[in-house]
N, C-alpha and C positions, 0 to 999 in steps of 0.2 A: 504494500500500500504506500501511497505517496503523501502521507500526512506531513504538513508543514515543510514541504519541499517546493519553495516558490520559484527558484531559478531553473530555467531550462538549460540542461548541461550540454545539449546539442551533440551528444555522443562523443565528447572530447574530454580530455583531462583539463584541469584548471588553467595551466599555462598555455595550452593550445587554444583554449576558448578565449582567454584574455587577448592573445595575439590576433585571433580571428576578428574579434569585436573591435579592437583598436584599428586594424587595417581597414575593416569595412567602414568604420566611422570616419577615418581619414579620407577614404574614397568618396563617401557621401558628401563630406564637407567640400571637397575639391570639385566634384562633378554635379552636385546639387540633387542628383537622383541616381539610383542604382537598381538593377534587377537582381533578385536573390530569392531564396525560398521563403515561404511565409514564416516558418519557425525562426529563421535567422533574422528576418525583418522585425519580428516582434521582440526578439531578444535585443536587437540593435536599438530599437526605440527606447526600451527600458534603460539601456546602457548610455545612450547619447543625450537624452533629454535633460538629465541633471547637469551634464557638461555644458550644454547650451545655456542653461539657466546661470551657471557659474560665469559664463562669458559675458553676461550683461554688465558686470562690473569689471572694468578694464584696469586692473592693478597687477603689479608684479606677482603678487601671491597667487591671484586667480589664474594668471598665465602659467605659472609653474605647476599648479594643481592640474590644469587642463592638459599641459604637456605630459604630466606623469601618466595620464590615461591614454592620450593619442599617440605619443612618441613620434610625432612628425611635425617639425617646426613650420613647414609650409601650410599644413592644415590648421595649426594654431593661429598663424598669421591671418589666414583667410577667415577663420571663425571670428576673430576679434575685429578685423577691419571691415568686412562686408556683411557677414551674417548677423552679428550682434546688433549693429545699429538698426537693421531692418526689422528685427523681432523685439526691439526694446520695449514696446508697449504691449506685447502679447503676454498674457499671464501663464501660458503653458500651451501644450499641444503644438509643438513646432514641427512635428513630422506627420506624414500621412502615409498609410500603407494601403495600396490598391492591389487587389487580387487580379492576376492577369491570366490565369488558366493553369494548365498542367504541363510539365516538362515532357518533351518527346521521349527521352531515353528511359527514364524510370518512373514517370508519372507523378513526380513530386509537385506539390502545389506551389506555384511561383507567385511572386508579388513584386510590385514596384514601390520602393520607398523613396519619398522625396520630401523636401522642405515645403511647408505650406505657403510661405511668402515668396517662393521663387518659381512658382508654376505660372508661366506667362499666360497660358490659355485660361486658367481659372481667374487670374487677376484681370484679364480683359473682360470677362463676363460679369465680374462682381460690380464694377461701377454702373453697368447697365441696370442691374437690379436696384442699386442705391438711388439712381436717378428717377426711378419710377415714382410717380406721385401717389399720394394716399388715395384710397377708394373714395368715390363720390357718394356722399350720403345726404339725401333730401335737402337740396339747396333751397327749394321753394319755401319750406317752413322757416328756415333761417332768414330768408329775405323778407318774409311777411312780418316776422316778429320784430325785426330791427329795421325800420324804414330809414331810407337814406336821409341824412340831415342836410337841409339846404343851407349853403353858405351864402351870406349876403355879399353881393358884388361890391367891390370897392369902387368909389367914384373915380373916373378917369382923371388923371392929372392934367390940368389945363395950363 
């Protein structure tokens, strides 16, 4: 039974699993989206979201803590320079896992994991929804209850 076993071991020893997640996190930060299995994507999301939260505060200490997880200075630089300012106002949920089907070779369920704020297609459609006006609700009643107030015309300057 799996009582109180929250972490998915992904069929690896702890050192191999840490290296796998660090490499996948670095690739995701550098490329903004990667294809992987659903199990690895879910494990990566749990691994990377606290690191992204840590990157919101750009201090030497937070950079060192993030580097201890990622072990790639280019990924750390990309995270603090481009990703952190873009997600600064987001309270969490920085990553999205999209199921893409099954792998041809072994039938493993595949997924696309990406940053929420870096998907150009989703960002292009979001302002269209925000620009939509509120629904129209019985304007006639509102117009009848509050008649237009006539403003007296000012005499023309002579």
